[in-house]
N, C-alpha and C positions, 0 to 999 in steps of 0.2 A: 251348771253353776260351779263356781270356783275358778274358772278360767279367766285370765285377765291378760289382754294383749295391748300394750301401749306403744304408740308410734310418736316419735318426736314431732312429725308433721305428716300429713298424708303422703305415703310413699317415702317417708324419711328413712335415713340410713340406720339410725339408732332405734332399736326395738327391744322392749322388755317383755318376755313371756313368763307368766307366773301362774301357778296352780296352787290354790289354798295358801297363798301368801309366801310361797317358797322363795320368790325373788322380789327385788324392789327396783325402783328407778333412781337410786341414789347416784349422783354424779361421782365418777371415779371408777365405777365398775358396775356392769349391769347384772352380774351374778346370775346368769341364766342357768337354772338348775333343771329346766324342762327339756327333754330330748325331743327335737323336732325331726320327723321322718317324712320323706317323700316316697310313696309307694314302698315303704318299709326300709328305705335307705337313709342313714344319717346324713345331714346336710349342714352341720355346724362348721363355722370357720375356726380353724385350730387355735389361733392366737387368743380369741376372746370367748369361744364357746357359743357365740350368737350366730343365727342364720342370716343369710342375705335375702331379705324379703323381696327385693326388686327382681330377683332372678326366678322366683317361683311362679309356675304357670297357673295362677289362680283362676283364670278363665276356663281351665281344663279340669278343675277339681270336681269330682263326682260326689264324694262324701268325705267326712272327717271323723276319724275315730279318736276318742280321748280316753286315756287311762289316768284318772285324777289322783291315784295313790302312787306311792313309790314302786317303780317297776324295775329296780336294779337286779332282782333275781332272774330277769329274762334279758335285759338289755345292758346292764353294767353301769359304770360309774356316772354317765351323763344323765341318767334317768331318775335320780333320787327325788325329783319334784314332780314326776309324772311323764307321760308320753303323749304327744299329739302326732297322729299319722295322717298326712294328706294323701288321699287316694285319687288318682287321676282316672280318666276314662280310657285307659289303655286297652280295655276289652273290646273296644270298637263297637259297642252296642248301638251307638248313635251313628248311623252310616251317612247322614246328611252332611253337606257342606254348609258351614255357618259363617256368615260375614257379619261382624258387629262394628257399628260406628257409634261413638259417644262423645259428648262434650258437656261443659258446664262452667261453673264459676271459676274465676281466676284464669280465664282463657285455657281451660283444660280441654285437651283433645286426646282421644284414644281410639284405636282401631285394632281389630284382630280378625284372623282368618283361621278356621279350623276345618280340617278335611280328613276323612277316613276312607280307605279303600280296602275291601276284603275280597280275596280270591282264594277259594278252597280253604286250606288250613292257615293261610297267611293273612295278616292284617297290618296295613301300613297307615300310620297316622302322622299328621304334620299340623303344627300350630305356630302361628306367628303373631306377635303383638308389638305395637308401637304406642308410646304415650308421651305427652309433654304437658307441663303445667307451669304457670308463672308463680304459683304459690300464694299463700295468704298473707305473707309479710316479706320484708326485705330478705333476700338470699334464701328463700324457702322454696325455690323452684326445683323441678325435677324433670328428668328426661330418661326414658328407658326403652330398650328394644330387646326382644328375645325371640328365639326360635326353638321349638321343641319338636323332636321327631322320634318315632319308635317303630320297631318292627317286631311283630309277635307271631309265633307259631303255636298252634294248638291242634292236637289230633284226637281221634276217638279213643285212644288208649290212656287218656288222662295226662299226657305229657304236654307241658307248656314251656316255651322258651321266649325270652324277651330281651331286646337290646334297645336302650334309649339314650338320647343325648340332648342336653339343654345348653344353649349358648346364650349368654345374656350380657348386655352392656348398659350401664346406667351412669348418669352424671347428675349429682345432687348438690344443692346448697345446704349449708349448715348455718341457720339464722342466728344461733346463739340466744342470749337472753335479751329481753326488751331494753334493759338498762345498759347492757354491754353487747351490742350487735356484733356478730361474727362475719368475717369476710372469707371464711374457709369454705372450700368445696372439695368434693371427692368424686373420682370416677373409678368404676370397677368393672372388670371383665370376669365373668364366672363361667366355669365349665362343670357339667355333671355328666359323667359317663357311667351307665348302670347296666349290668347284665344279670339276668335271673333265669334259673332253670328249675323245673319241678317235674319229677317222674316217679312212677311206682316201681318198686323193686321186688314186690311179692304181694301176696294176699294181706291186705291191711297194713302194709309197710311202704312208706314213700320217703323220698329224699328231695331236698331243695338246696341250691347253692346260689349265693349272691356275691357279685364282685363289683366294686365301684371305685371310681377315681373322681375326686373333687379338686378343682384348681381355682384359686382366687388371686387376681392381681389388682391391687388397689393403689390409687395415687391420690394423696391429699395435697391440695395446692391453694394458692391465694387467688381470690377473685380479681378480675381485671379492675383496675382503678383503686386498688386497696391503698389507703394512706400508708406512708412509709413506716410510721410507728406501729402499725397493725400487721406488718408483714411477718410471716412465720417461716416461709420457705416450703420446699417440697418434702413430703414424707412418703415412703414407699412400703407397701405390704405385699409380700410374696408368700402365699400359703398353699400347701398341697396335702391331701390325704388320700391314701389308698387303703382298701379294706376288703376282707373276705368273711363271709358267714355261711355256715352249713348247718342244716337241721335235718333230723330224722323224726318222722311222725309215725307212731304205731297205734293203729285203731283196730287191731285184729281181735281184741278181747271185747266181750259184750259190755262190760261195765267200766272198763279202764282205758283211758287215753293217755299216752305217754309221748312227750317230745323231748329230745336231747339234741344238743348241738354245741358249737363253739364258734367263736369269731375272733378276728385279729385285725388290727389296723396300725398303720404307721403314718405319722403326720410331721410336717416340718414348717416352721415359720421363720421367715427372714424379713424383719420389719425394723424400721428406723426409730420406733418409739420404745424398743427394748433397750435395756442398759447396753451401751456399746461394747462392753467387755464380752457379751455373748453374741457371737456372730449369727448363728442360725440354730436355735434350740429345736429339738425334735423329741417326739414321744412315741413309744411303742406300747400297745395294749393288747392283752390276750385274755380271753375269758372262756369258760366252759360252764354249761348249765344243763339242768334237767328239770322238766315240769311234768306234772301229772294231774289228772282229774279222775276221781273214782266215785262211782255211783253206789252208795251204801244200800239204798233201798228205802221204801216208805217215805219218799220225798227228800231224803238226806243225801248230800254229796259232799265230797271233800277235795279241795285242790291244794297242791303243795309244790314247792320249787326250791332249788338251791343253786347258787352260782358262785364261782370263784373267779376273781379278777386280779390281774397283776398289770401295773403300768410302770414302765421305766422311762425316765425323763433324762435327756442328755442336753445340758445347756451349751455344749460345744466348747472349743478352746481349752480342753482338759480341765474344766471346772468340775466340781463334785457332782456326780450323777445322783439321782434320787429314785427311790422305788416305793411304790404304794401297792399294798395287797389287801384283799378283803373277801370275806364270805358273806353272801347276802341270801338269807332264807326268807320264805314266805309260806303262809298257810291260811286257808280260809275254809269255813264250814257253812254250807248253805242248806236251808230247809225250804222246800217248795210246797205250797198248798194247792192241791188240784192242778199241779203243773203250771200255775200262773203266778200267784203272789209268792214272794220269796224274801226270806230273812237271810242276811249274809253277815257273818262275823269274820273279819280278816285281820291278820297281823303280817307286817312286812318290814324289812329293813332295807335302807338305801345307802348308797355310797357315791361320793364324787371326789375324784382327785383334783387338785388345783389346776386351773387353766394356765397356759403359758404366760398370759398377761398377769395373773395373780402371783406368779413366781418371778418374772423377769422384767415387768414393765418399768420404764423410767421416762416420764413424759410430763411436760409443762403445758397445761391447757391454755386456750386463748383467753380465759378469764383469770389467769395468773396463778392457779393452784398446781403444784407439782405432785404428781401421783407416782408411786413407786411400788413395785412388786416386792415380795418377800420370799426368798427361797426356803425359808424355814417354816412356812405355814404347813399345818397338818391337813390331811384329807378330811372332808366332812362326812358325817353319818347321820342317819335319821332312823328312828323307830316309830312305826305308824300303826295305829289301831283304828279300825273303822267298823261301825255297825250300821247296816243299811236295810231298808225295806222298800221293795218295789211292788206296786199295786196297780195292775191293769183292771180297774174297777168294772169297766165295760168296754165295748167297742168304741165308745165315744169319749171315755174319761180314763186318763192315766195319771198317776201321781207317785212320787217317791220321796223318801226322806233319808238322810244320812247324818250321823254324827261321827266326829273323828278327833283324834289327838295325835299330833306329830311332835316327837321329841328330838330336836336337832342337837348334835354335838359338834363342836369345832366349826360352826358356821363361819365361812370366810367373808369378811367385809372390809371395805376400804374406809378406815376411820380418819377423822380429821386430826392430823398431827403435823409435825414439821419434819419431813414432808408427809402428805397423805399416804398412808401405808396399809398394805394388805395384812390383816391380823385375824386370828381366830377368836370368835366370841366364846365366852365361857359356856354358854348353852342357851337355847331358845326353845320355848314350848308354844306350839300353836294348837288352839282348840277351836272347833267350829261345828256349824250345823248347816246343812244344805237341803233345800226343798224345791221341788219343781212339779208342775202339773201341765196337762194339755187336755182341753175340753173341746170336742168337735161335735156338737149336737146335730148339725146338718152338714151337707157337703159344701155349703156356701158360707159357713161361719165357723171360726175357730178362735179360741181364747187360751192363751198360754202364759205362763209366768214362772219366775224363779226367784228365790231369796237365799242369800248366803250370809252367815254370821261368822266372823273370824276374830279371835282374840289371841294376839301374839305378844309374848312377854320375854324379855331378856333376863336371864338369871342374875346378871350383874347390875341390873337396874338401868341400863342404857335404853334410850328410846328406839322403838322399831318404826322406821319411817315409811311413809307412802303406803300404808296398809289401812284401808277403810274397814271399820268393824262391820258395817252393814252395806250390802249391795243387793240390787235386784233389777229385774226387767219384766215388763208387761208388754204383751203383743196381742193385737186383735187383727184378724184377717177376714175380709169379706170378698166373696166372689159373686159377680153378677154379669148379666149380658152386656152391660154398659162398660164395666172395667173391673179389674181386681185391685183391692185396696188393702194395704198393710200399714198399720200404725203401731209404733213401739216406743217405749221410753226406758232409758237406762237411768238408774238412780244409785248414788253412792253417798255415804256419809263423809264427814270431815276426815282429814289426814294430817298427821304431824310431819314437819320437815325442819331440818337445820338450815337457818338462813346464812348459808356460807358466803353470800355476796355482801353481808353486813360487815362494817368496820367496827361494830360494837361487840367485840368478843374478848375472851380472856384466855390466857395460856396457863394450863396447870401441868407441870412437868413438860412432857413433849406433846401433850394433847391440846388441841384448840377447841374451846367450848363456845360454839356459836349460839345465838338466841334460838330458842325452840318456838316455831311458829305453826300456824294451822291453816290449811287450805279448807275453804268452806264446803259444805255438802252441795251436791248438784243433782239436777234432773234434766236430762238432755233427750227430748223427743225427736223422732224422725218419721217420715211418711214416704211410702212407695206406692205409686199408681202404675199399673201395667195393663196392657190390652193386647190380645192375640187377634190379628187380622189376617186370615188365611196363612200365608207362609211368613208373615212379618210379626215381630214382637216388639212393641213399643213400651218403654219403661221410663218413668220419671221419678227421681228420688230427691227429697228435700231433707237435709240433715240440719240438726240444731234449729228446729222450727221456731223457737222463741228468741233466736239470735242472742243466746246467753253468752256473756263474756266470762270465760273461765280459763284457768291455766292447768297444764298437765303436771308440771312441777313449778316450783317458785319462779316467778318472773318469766314464764315461758307460755305466752298466750296461744290459745288454740283458735281455729277458725270460728267465725260466727255462722250465721245462716248461709248454707251453700246448697246448690242444686246441681243435678247431673242427669242428663237424658241419654238414653241408649236406644238404638234401633238395630234389631237383629233380623237378618234374612236367612232363612233355611232353604237350601236348594235341593 
């Protein structure tokens, strides 16, 4: 609960990742405050702070770890809204070769091949994927190809070393709004080179080192046959990030675990949507941290952490450099009953320095609004308090509940002005409750659900857009000799938005006041039927079962009822 991932369209380029309302889908800036990791490595694009979802090997994901509170005390400025870590199958536990073929609505076709080879202490893995789709509306098509490979060494002394590489190419349409269709397209080539080593250096003491390089080359261009008055021309994005992280883990004491480390990274963006007076802005970040967990006794334990961050930003061409620093503490107290049920009270602080786009953007969108960064914006901070209770009631029933308060300071937003400009909000408070349960009375039946309540208010009285107060999901799974069936429904309440496509607006000072409108509440069910036949796995998924017509944001229609079938062969 609390996690919200919004795509402009299936496999669309623009994605908003939000946890507990930390980000929104407001045009002008996606404000991604959630740190997305792949096997522990950051993968955000420097100019925007957003990931390239087209390049991620989703078919190789083994599990997903989520930290839904501020994690700046461990990961630094990009994690003030939480952390999502995508863990792949690099351990080589599944030694089979898998071939997957799929197809569905909108002439969608996808195929992938996964293969692992293990010999002694060495494991070699390769995965390739190709996908194409015509999309659910004009210029919503996508095409992507990627290949992932890794080499892993693990010995009996606890030492592990891993080197991995991902190469991805994607070409996507940007359909725009229903009333103002867009002819823009983009193609992107992404590289991720990641190296990781872990080794013990003594009794109860170990070290790990991680080194990575991310490279993104993106070209925005006009679709063939675009009307002359709709032409925009070519725009190029050249982004690169290199980084290093080292950690020491101490487990030699019976009740106390300590982890200390540091990380640094350097990134540079050379993009044509930045103000042309800045040729290639860059940023350098350095952080050091210490974390500990201490078992007090009688079911009590305490965790704590402290991190110091410094980020230096150079806009290039001898313009004024900027520096952001912050201390991020955290502390939590846990009481465990009989080693199972647990109460946790946690306090943490988060920090996010402005992205390069929020500082130096200068861009006119296809629908006519000019968006501009602001070099004077201040870094964001959040103070978060959470009280949670986890209850494994029995082997068949688990439930948990949490309440939280997040107090944001200087939250950066692109406000509607002349031009649209990045500014700091006076302050925002988010309060919420989250509940989830899973009931599995038999091996063939399970029932799970979650509910989340979120109330976000701006201290200056400005509306908080695209945040539903109520969200939930219900899932039922049935397993039988005939087939496996899973039925689920996502539900969310209404959302407010500024109708920035309207001509019925007023200007107060330098601010544009658009009409405040509401997107209605929705319930979107889906169903998945699957069957294992010897070495074959057949799966059939129907999304939006009731063919509901709804929009992600204003005037941005989402697909109706769709289906997708997949055949997987294990060798």
